[in-house]
TINUGU-904124 format. One line per 2 residues: number of its first residue (from 1); their letters; for each residue x, y, z of C-alpha. Coordinates in steps of 0.5 Angstrom, whole numbers, plus 500, padded with zeros to 3 digits. Layout:
REM residues N
NUM) a) X:Y:Z; ...
This chain:
REM residues 498
1) mm) 121:603:260; 124:609:256
3) ea) 129:610:261; 133:604:258
5) is) 133:607:251; 139:612:249
7) kd) 139:618:246; 141:615:239
9) dt) 135:611:239; 129:615:239
11) si) 122:612:240; 121:613:232
13) dw) 127:609:231; 124:604:235
15) le) 117:604:231; 121:604:225
17) ei) 125:597:227; 118:594:229
19) st) 115:596:222; 122:592:219
21) wv) 121:586:223; 113:586:221
23) ts) 115:586:214; 121:581:215
25) vh) 116:575:218; 117:571:212
27) dl) 125:570:214; 124:567:221
29) kr) 132:567:223; 133:574:220
31) ll) 127:577:224; 130:573:231
33) el) 136:576:229; 133:583:228
35) ii) 129:583:235; 135:580:239
37) dt) 140:585:236; 135:591:237
39) at) 134:589:244; 141:589:246
41) rv) 142:596:243; 136:599:246
43) lq) 138:596:253; 145:597:252
45) vk) 147:590:255; 154:587:253
47) ag) 150:580:250; 143:577:249
49) sl) 141:571:246; 135:567:244
51) ll) 134:560:246; 129:555:244
53) le) 126:548:246; 128:543:241
55) pk) 123:537:241; 128:532:240
57) dg) 132:532:246; 128:537:250
59) kl) 134:542:251; 134:549:250
61) hf) 139:551:244; 142:558:243
63) kv) 139:560:236; 141:567:236
65) at) 146:571:240; 150:578:240
67) ga) 156:579:244; 163:577:243
69) kr) 162:570:244; 156:570:240
71) dv) 159:564:235; 162:559:240
73) ik) 155:560:245; 151:556:239
75) dh) 155:550:241; 152:549:248
77) av) 145:547:250; 141:548:257
79) ap) 137:543:260; 130:545:263
81) gq) 131:547:270; 139:548:269
83) gi) 141:555:271; 137:561:270
85) ag) 135:560:263; 133:553:265
87) tv) 129:555:271; 125:560:267
89) al) 124:555:261; 121:550:267
91) sg) 117:555:271; 115:560:265
93) ea) 116:566:270; 121:571:268
95) ll) 127:572:273; 132:578:274
97) vp) 138:577:277; 142:583:279
99) dv) 148:579:282; 149:572:279
101) ek) 154:570:285; 149:571:290
103) dp) 143:567:286; 144:559:288
105) rw) 140:558:281; 146:560:277
107) cr) 150:555:273; 157:558:271
109) di) 159:552:266; 157:555:260
111) se) 160:562:262; 167:559:264
113) ai) 167:554:258; 166:560:253
115) gf) 170:565:257; 165:570:258
117) et) 164:573:265; 157:574:267
119) rs) 155:579:273; 147:580:272
121) ia) 142:577:268; 135:578:266
123) cv) 131:572:263; 124:572:260
125) pl) 120:566:257; 118:566:250
127) iy) 110:564:251; 105:563:245
129) kg) 098:561:246; 100:558:253
131) ri) 106:554:250; 113:555:253
133) lg) 117:556:246; 124:558:250
135) vm) 127:564:253; 130:571:251
137) qv) 136:573:256; 140:579:256
139) id) 147:580:260; 151:585:264
141) kr) 149:593:262; 155:596:259
143) dg) 156:601:264; 157:596:269
145) tp) 151:597:273; 146:591:274
147) lr) 140:590:270; 134:594:273
149) pg) 126:592:273; 125:597:267
151) dm) 130:593:263; 125:587:264
153) tl) 119:591:262; 122:592:255
155) lk) 125:585:255; 118:582:256
157) sy) 116:586:250; 121:584:245
159) ad) 120:577:248; 113:577:246
161) la) 114:579:239; 119:574:238
163) at) 114:569:241; 109:571:236
165) ai) 114:571:230; 116:564:232
167) gn) 109:561:233; 106:564:227
169) ah) 112:561:223; 111:554:226
171) ri) 103:555:224; 105:557:217
173) ae) 110:551:217; 104:547:219
175) ir) 099:550:214; 104:548:208
177) qe) 105:541:210; 098:541:211
179) nr) 097:544:204; 102:539:201
181) sl) 099:533:204; 092:535:201
183) ke) 095:536:194; 098:529:195
185) al) 091:526:197; 088:530:192
187) ah) 093:528:186; 091:521:189
189) qy) 084:522:189; 083:525:182
191) ri) 088:520:178; 086:518:171
193) ig) 086:511:171; 087:506:165
195) ks) 091:502:161; 089:502:154
197) ar) 093:505:148; 088:510:147
199) hr) 088:512:154; 096:512:154
201) kv) 095:517:148; 091:522:152
203) me) 096:522:158; 102:523:153
205) da) 099:529:150; 097:532:157
207) lk) 104:531:160; 107:534:153
209) va) 102:540:153; 103:541:161
211) ns) 110:545:160; 107:550:155
213) na) 102:556:156; 098:554:151
215) tv) 090:554:151; 088:547:151
217) li) 081:544:149; 079:538:152
219) tg) 073:534:148; 069:528:150
221) es) 062:525:152; 060:527:159
223) gt) 063:523:165; 069:522:161
225) gk) 074:526:166; 075:532:162
227) el) 076:536:169; 080:531:171
229) ls) 085:532:165; 085:539:166
231) rl) 087:538:174; 093:533:171
233) ih) 095:539:166; 095:544:172
235) re) 099:539:177; 104:538:172
237) sp) 105:545:169; 110:551:172
239) rk) 103:554:175; 102:548:179
241) ng) 103:552:186; 098:557:183
243) pl) 091:556:184; 086:552:179
245) ia) 079:555:178; 074:551:175
247) ln) 067:554:172; 062:550:169
249) ca) 059:555:164; 052:551:163
251) av) 051:551:170; 051:559:171
253) pe) 045:563:168; 047:567:162
255) tl) 046:573:165; 050:572:171
257) le) 056:569:167; 060:575:166
259) de) 059:577:173; 062:570:175
261) lf) 068:571:170; 070:578:171
263) gh) 066:580:178; 063:587:179
265) ek) 064:593:183; 060:596:189
267) ga) 054:599:186; 054:596:179
269) ft) 047:593:180; 042:592:185
271) ga) 044:588:190; 051:589:189
273) ag) 053:591:196; 060:590:195
275) rk) 066:588:190; 066:581:188
277) ig) 072:578:185; 071:574:179
279) kf) 074:567:177; 079:570:172
281) el) 082:574:178; 082:568:183
283) ad) 086:564:178; 091:570:177
285) gg) 098:566:176; 095:559:175
287) tl) 090:556:171; 082:557:169
289) fl) 078:551:167; 072:553:163
291) de) 067:547:163; 062:546:158
293) ig) 065:552:154; 060:550:148
295) em) 054:553:152; 057:560:152
297) ip) 052:565:149; 055:569:143
299) gm) 056:576:147; 060:572:152
301) qa) 064:569:147; 066:576:145
303) kl) 068:578:152; 072:572:153
305) lr) 076:573:146; 078:580:148
307) vl) 081:577:155; 085:572:151
309) qe) 087:577:146; 089:582:151
311) gv) 090:579:158; 086:585:160
313) fy) 078:586:163; 074:590:167
315) rv) 069:588:172; 062:589:171
317) gg) 061:597:173; 068:598:173
319) nt) 073:603:169; 079:600:171
321) pi) 083:595:167; 085:589:170
323) rv) 091:585:168; 092:578:170
325) dv) 096:572:168; 092:566:167
327) rv) 092:560:163; 085:558:160
329) ls) 083:550:159; 077:549:156
331) at) 072:543:155; 066:541:152
333) nr) 062:535:150; 059:538:144
335) ni) 062:537:137; 065:544:137
337) en) 067:544:130; 060:543:128
339) ev) 058:549:132; 063:553:129
341) ke) 060:551:122; 053:553:124
343) gr) 055:560:127; 053:558:134
345) fr) 060:559:136; 065:564:134
347) ed) 071:561:129; 076:566:132
349) lf) 075:564:139; 075:557:137
351) yr) 082:558:134; 084:561:141
353) ln) 082:556:145; 084:550:141
355) vv) 091:551:140; 092:544:143
357) hi) 086:539:142; 086:533:147
359) pi) 080:528:145; 078:524:151
361) ps) 075:517:148; 068:514:151
363) lk) 069:508:156; 065:504:150
365) er) 071:506:146; 076:503:151
367) ke) 073:497:154; 080:494:157
369) di) 080:500:162; 073:498:165
371) sv) 077:492:169; 082:497:172
373) lv) 077:502:173; 073:497:177
375) ah) 079:495:181; 081:502:183
377) fi) 073:504:185; 073:498:189
379) em) 079:499:193; 077:506:194
381) fr) 070:504:197; 074:498:201
383) ve) 078:504:205; 072:509:205
385) rg) 067:504:208; 072:499:212
387) la) 070:493:208; 076:489:207
389) ql) 073:483:204; 069:487:199
391) tv) 070:484:192; 067:484:185
393) sd) 064:477:182; 066:475:175
395) aa) 059:475:173; 058:482:175
397) ld) 065:484:172; 062:481:165
399) km) 056:485:166; 060:491:166
401) mq) 064:489:160; 058:488:156
403) yd) 055:495:158; 056:501:153
405) wp) 056:506:159; 053:512:156
407) gn) 055:516:162; 062:514:162
409) vr) 067:513:168; 062:517:172
411) el) 056:513:171; 061:507:172
413) rn) 063:509:179; 056:511:181
415) al) 053:504:179; 059:501:183
417) er) 058:505:189; 050:504:189
419) av) 052:496:188; 056:497:194
421) vm) 051:501:199; 045:496:197
423) gd) 049:490:197; 051:485:202
425) ge) 058:489:203; 062:483:201
427) tv) 061:481:194; 058:486:188
429) rp) 054:481:184; 050:482:177
431) ed) 043:483:181; 047:489:185
433) ll) 048:493:178; 042:497:176
435) is) 044:497:169; 042:492:163
437) sg) 047:489:158; 044:492:152
439) rs) 042:499:150; 040:503:155
441) vy) 033:506:154; 030:511:159
443) pg) 023:510:162; 018:515:160
445) lq) 021:516:153; 016:514:147
447) vg) 016:515:139; 012:522:138
449) mt) 015:526:143; 019:532:141
451) le) 027:533:142; 025:538:148
453) ea) 020:533:151; 024:527:151
455) ln) 030:531:154; 025:534:160
457) vf) 023:527:161; 030:524:161
459) kk) 032:530:166; 027:529:171
461) ef) 028:522:171; 035:523:172
463) ii) 034:528:178; 029:523:181
465) mn) 034:517:180; 040:521:184
467) le) 036:524:189; 033:517:191
469) ht) 041:515:191; 043:520:196
471) dg) 036:520:200; 034:526:198
473) nr) 041:530:199; 041:535:194
475) sk) 048:537:195; 051:530:194
477) aa) 046:529:188; 049:535:185
479) qm) 056:533:186; 054:526:183
481) md) 051:530:177; 057:535:176
483) iq) 052:541:177; 052:546:182
485) rt) 047:545:188; 043:552:186
487) yl) 042:549:179; 039:543:181
489) sr) 034:546:186; 032:550:180
491) li) 031:544:176; 027:541:182
493) sk) 022:547:182; 022:547:174
495) yg) 019:540:174; 015:540:180
497) lr) 019:535:184; 019:534:192
């Protein structure tokens, strides 16, 4: 193999070339040019070219070439089976032709058209994961001698490198397209639906603040769509190509919240077998959404404030400062200003988080949006379940308009989904909706209970209702309740549910 390398091209130089190719993989055209240029120089040939199969016409097209005719040759194409290159592309077998005049497969059309005299050719296929992508060929030694088997060995090495680069580039292009399609699908799935004046005001404020780097505090009752609004702000911001990382502060035990936010070093505590990257690092260059920020204990509030002020934090058990570029969006269903007055939430942190405040109205405050939301969810269920004729009766819609929806949009969607699942698959009727037209009263509540007892009764009944709705599937129930599955499992154990 090395007999074809000149004195000026040592093996170290060759390795340096390869390292350059690897770091240049993001630019496929430049990478292929480097490969064919180096192959031409190392093999000491007059010309080299790389031809790729184009799906549109099924022909081999010259993508990169060296030699005196490198520009004009790119205007030509070769059909599979035509000439030496076409034969190699069709068979997948390499060919070494010391004298083209003695080989019946030789086609002189292109050589004559560009005025290039050819005597010998070495041509190898570009194969990636069993698929032929094209061919690489070199023509005529500079010293006039025929190309030799040793040249073929080295040419195959370059061809393998080129094929891998092309295959990876195709895969990266596919992944990028998949990501674009996924983002478009998610954008459609996470649309915020409404037509009321209050809904329009929320949307206008969100789009205004999206182009800034300001922190945003989103407030509203559970189920109003606070996380959806954070997704919209991120999607419309200059950070849209960066990550959006979400953390529900209420769903993480107090002792683990610091670890979730900042990560830890190996050996930081018992069980820390390796380094863990926290949410702040994961969100670097993008957006971090902290839901239920009002549940954060004072100690963690102080640490969060320090990160917002300085942009620097330390992993648990670490001494190395870590600097990140993260925009923080936060949300709560609490009256956060009252929490500040009562001393449960730091005033300085509140002002840091509340540069822009966007309150989301409850569904009972924008009832004109109910019909729009119902139409949206019904269309979604039609597609998901293949129920082309699915409709909602006027009586059912009237029942939904009369209900106050304490669980807001999330409750509306869940109620509709249950009605579709348990109904006849054609029309949602009033009796399919497990809601009352008056004020909702949860079973088991009675005068004389303490607030804590009442909350426990509600949580237990709420968990049972969602588990029954999902046939005991904890993951689906947790998703519907907007909590982590591990937190749901702890609640099931706490209340002795089976």
